[in-house]
C-alpha positions in Angstrom: -0.2 -0.2 -0.1 1.3 3.3 -0.9 1.9 5.8 2.2 0.4 9.2 1.8 3.6 11.7 1.4 3.8 14.1 4.4 3.8 17.7 4.6 7.0 19.5 4.5 6.9 23.3 6.3 6.5 25.2 3.3 3.2 23.2 3.0 4.2 20.8 0.0 4.8 17.4 -0.1 7.5 14.9 0.2 7.6 13.4 -3.6 4.9 16.0 -4.8 6.1 19.0 -6.6 4.4 22.1 -5.7 1.8 23.8 -7.5 -0.3 22.1 -10.5 0.7 18.7 -11.5 1.9 17.7 -15.0 -1.6 16.3 -15.5 -3.0 19.9 -15.3 -4.9 19.0 -12.3 -4.8 22.5 -10.4 -5.4 22.7 -6.6 -8.6 24.6 -6.9 -10.1 21.8 -8.7 -8.6 19.1 -6.4 -9.8 21.1 -3.2 -13.3 21.1 -4.9 -13.2 17.5 -5.4 -12.3 16.7 -1.9 -14.9 19.1 -0.5 -17.6 17.8 -2.9 -18.4 20.8 -4.6 -18.3 19.4 -7.9 -21.1 17.5 -9.8 -20.6 13.8 -10.9 -20.2 14.8 -14.4 -17.4 17.2 -13.3 -15.9 14.8 -10.6 -15.7 11.4 -12.6 -13.2 12.5 -15.3 -11.2 13.9 -12.6 -11.1 10.7 -10.8 -10.1 8.9 -14.3 -7.2 11.4 -14.3 -6.2 10.7 -10.9 -6.1 7.1 -11.7 -3.3 7.5 -13.9 -1.4 10.0 -11.7 -0.3 8.0 -8.3 1.6 11.0 -7.0 -1.6 13.3 -6.7 -3.9 10.7 -6.1 -2.0 10.2 -2.8 -2.0 13.8 -2.3 -6.0 13.7 -2.5 -6.0 10.8 -0.4 -4.4 12.5 2.4 -6.4 15.6 2.2 -9.4 13.4 2.2 -8.1 11.8 5.2 -7.2 15.0 7.1 -10.8 16.4 5.9 -12.5 13.1 7.9 -10.3 13.6 10.8 -11.4 17.1 11.2 -15.1 16.3 10.6 -14.9 13.5 13.1 -13.6 15.9 15.7 -16.7 18.0 15.6 -19.3 15.5 14.2 -21.7 16.7 17.5 -21.7 20.3 15.9 -23.7 18.8 12.8 -26.7 18.3 15.2 -26.0 21.0 17.7 -28.4 23.9 17.8 -27.5 27.3 16.5 -25.2 28.8 19.2 -27.4 31.5 21.2 -24.6 34.2 20.6 -24.8 33.8 16.6 -28.6 34.0 17.1 -28.3 37.1 19.3 -25.5 39.0 17.0 -27.9 38.3 13.8 -30.8 40.1 15.9 -28.6 42.8 16.8 -27.4 43.4 13.2 -30.6 43.0 11.8 -32.2 45.5 14.4 -29.3 48.3 13.8 -30.0 47.7 9.6 -33.3 48.2 10.3 -33.0 51.4 12.3 -30.7 52.7 9.8 -32.9 52.0 6.7 -36.2 53.7 8.8 -33.8 56.7 9.4 -32.4 57.0 5.7 -36.4 56.4 4.4 -37.5 59.4 6.7 -34.8 61.6 5.6 -35.6 60.9 2.1 -39.2 61.5 2.6 -38.5 64.7 3.9 -36.0 65.8 1.3 -38.6 64.7 -1.4 -41.3 66.9 0.0 -39.3 69.7 0.5 -37.9 69.3 -2.9 -41.6 69.3 -4.1 -42.7 72.3 -2.1 -39.7 74.0 -3.3 -40.1 73.3 -6.8 -44.0 74.3 -6.7 -43.2 77.6 -4.9 -40.6 78.3 -7.8 -43.1 77.5 -10.3 -46.0 79.1 -8.7 -47.9 81.9 -11.0 -45.8 80.6 -14.3 -47.8 77.3 -15.0 -51.0 76.1 -14.5 -52.2 73.4 -11.5 -50.0 70.6 -10.9 -50.9 67.2 -12.2 -51.1 64.8 -9.3 -50.5 61.7 -11.3 -47.2 63.2 -12.5 -45.7 64.0 -9.2 -43.6 61.5 -7.1 -42.0 60.9 -4.0 -38.3 59.2 -4.4 -38.2 56.1 -2.2 -34.5 56.2 -0.4 -32.9 53.0 0.9 -29.7 52.6 3.0 -26.5 52.7 1.3 -25.0 49.5 1.2 -22.0 48.7 3.1 -18.3 49.1 1.9 -16.7 45.6 1.4 -14.4 46.4 4.3 -16.9 47.3 6.6 -18.9 44.3 5.8 -15.9 42.3 6.6 -15.1 43.9 9.9 -18.5 43.1 10.9 -18.5 39.5 9.9 -15.2 39.5 11.6 -17.0 40.5 15.1 -19.8 38.1 14.3 -17.5 35.3 14.0 -15.9 36.5 17.3 -19.2 36.3 19.1 -20.1 33.0 18.0 -16.7 31.0 18.9 -15.3 33.0 21.6 -17.9 31.3 24.3 -17.2 27.9 23.4 -15.3 25.9 26.1 -15.1 22.5 24.0 -14.5 23.7 20.4 -13.3 27.2 20.2 -11.0 26.6 17.4 -10.8 23.6 14.7 -6.9 23.1 15.1 -5.5 23.8 18.5 -2.0 25.8 19.4 -0.3 22.2 20.0 -0.4 21.8 16.1 0.6 25.1 15.0 2.7 24.0 12.4 -0.3 21.9 10.8 -2.5 24.8 11.3 -0.7 27.3 9.5 0.1 24.9 6.7 -3.6 23.9 6.0 -4.9 27.4 6.2 -2.3 28.9 4.1 -3.4 26.2 1.3 -7.0 27.1 2.1 -6.4 30.6 1.8 -3.9 30.7 -1.0 -1.1 32.4 0.5 1.5 31.5 2.8 0.3 33.1 6.4 2.1 33.8 9.6 0.5 33.5 13.2 1.3 36.6 15.3 2.9 36.1 18.5 0.9 37.9 21.4 2.9 36.6 24.4 4.3 40.5 24.9 0.7 41.6 24.9 -0.2 38.6 27.5 -2.4 36.6 25.2 -1.6 32.8 24.1 -2.6 31.4 21.0 -5.8 28.7 21.2 -5.7 27.7 17.8 -7.6 28.4 14.6 -10.3 27.5 12.0 -11.1 27.8 8.6 -14.5 29.9 8.1 -16.4 30.8 4.9 -16.8 34.2 3.6 -18.2 36.5 0.6 -17.5 34.3 -2.9 -16.5 36.8 -5.6 -17.7 36.8 -9.4 -14.6 35.8 -10.4 -15.1 31.9 -8.4 -12.7 32.9 -5.6 -14.2 30.9 -2.4 -13.9 33.5 -0.2 -12.5 31.4 2.6 -11.4 33.0 5.8 -9.4 32.0 8.4 -9.9 32.9 12.3 -7.0 32.7 14.9 -8.1 32.9 18.5 -6.0 34.0 21.6 -6.7 34.2 25.3 -5.1 35.9 28.3 -4.4 34.6 32.1 -8.2 36.1 32.8 -9.7 34.0 30.1 -10.4 37.1 27.8 -10.4 36.3 24.2 -9.5 38.4 21.0 -9.6 36.8 17.7 -7.7 37.9 14.1 -9.8 37.2 11.1 -8.3 37.4 7.7 -8.8 36.7 3.9 -8.4 37.8 0.7 -10.0 41.1 -0.1 -11.3 42.2 -3.9 -11.2 45.8 -4.8 -14.6 47.4 -4.7 -16.1 48.0 -7.9 -13.8 45.1 -9.8 -15.4 44.1 -13.1 -17.3 41.0 -13.3 -14.7 38.2 -13.4 -12.0 40.3 -12.0 -13.0 40.8 -8.4 -11.2 37.9 -7.1 -7.8 38.7 -8.9 -8.1 42.7 -8.5 -6.9 43.5 -4.8 -8.4 46.1 -2.5 -6.4 49.3 -2.0 -4.5 49.3 1.5 -6.1 50.9 4.2 -5.0 52.5 7.5 -6.4 50.9 10.8 -10.1 51.6 10.8 -12.4 51.2 13.9 -15.6 49.3 13.6 -18.1 49.6 16.8 -21.3 48.4 15.3 -21.0 45.0 15.8 -21.5 42.4 18.5 -17.9 43.4 19.5 -15.5 46.4 18.4 -13.1 45.7 15.6 -9.9 47.3 14.2 -9.8 46.4 10.8 -7.3 47.1 7.6 -6.3 46.2 4.1 -2.5 45.4 2.9 -1.4 43.5 0.0 -5.0 42.5 -1.1 -5.3 40.9 2.3 -7.9 41.9 4.5 -7.4 41.7 8.8 -9.6 42.3 11.6 -8.9 42.4 15.3 -12.0 41.7 17.1 -12.8 41.6 21.2 -14.5 43.2 24.2 -11.6 45.6 24.7 -11.4 49.2 25.2 -10.8 51.0 22.0 -7.4 52.0 23.1 -6.2 48.5 24.1 -7.6 46.7 20.9 -5.6 49.0 18.9 -2.5 48.4 21.1 -2.9 44.7 19.8 -3.7 45.7 16.2 -0.5 47.7 16.0 1.3 44.7 17.6 0.1 42.3 14.8 0.6 44.4 12.0 4.4 43.8 11.6 4.4 40.2 12.2 1.8 39.7 9.1 
């Protein structure tokens, strides 16, 4: 029986070249096969090609074994109820959006009425009575969230969901840090570095893979979350993933990186966050800390990335 290749520190496998194999089987399609995201019509030809490429087949089998191990660790989550913090975070966010939408609708209505009266007074005496069927009031809608702000709110919601967990706060613990880095680097498509926050009094708990917004270009939108905890049991999380440029043309959003930004504060989520964009990647640090304390940790993280 062939022994599955073992990962090296850079995330490649012994005996298996990095990148796309000579058969043309790229990692993105292989990951889709392992995750069950291909239809039968797409998967069958891929399996036939793998049968003629033992090295790549061993790699896929190793990924499948890893996936099954992770699923086995958290099998009870598939039947567990939705965590109350997630339900509350969703309700809080929806309430804020509804209040914001109502405020914008009222502002739009007031502006429309003022415009209608102003226009009527301007035309007073120059035209006949207005036809009521030709006058309409514009409906105002709340402005959409900027991608970076949406990213920060997603980070805060993910923090609210997982930080209360005692049994399963992370998928891979700090004891397997090397494996954690290799796994998440492969899934997010770039080498990742886990910041050291011991000088700030926080130890790494571990990390997990999370879904994000898929782009029109086909990028999966995968996100990583690293969790830290101090001696008092207080937790902060670092959330990161690729950030496409706002307004990128259809099909280019997965390849056109967002512009870099300075640290920005977002206090509208279940917990506050500082977020920024650098080299096409978004980062958000979330936790129940005062603004100055959260900024100090974000400042310590930035040069380590």
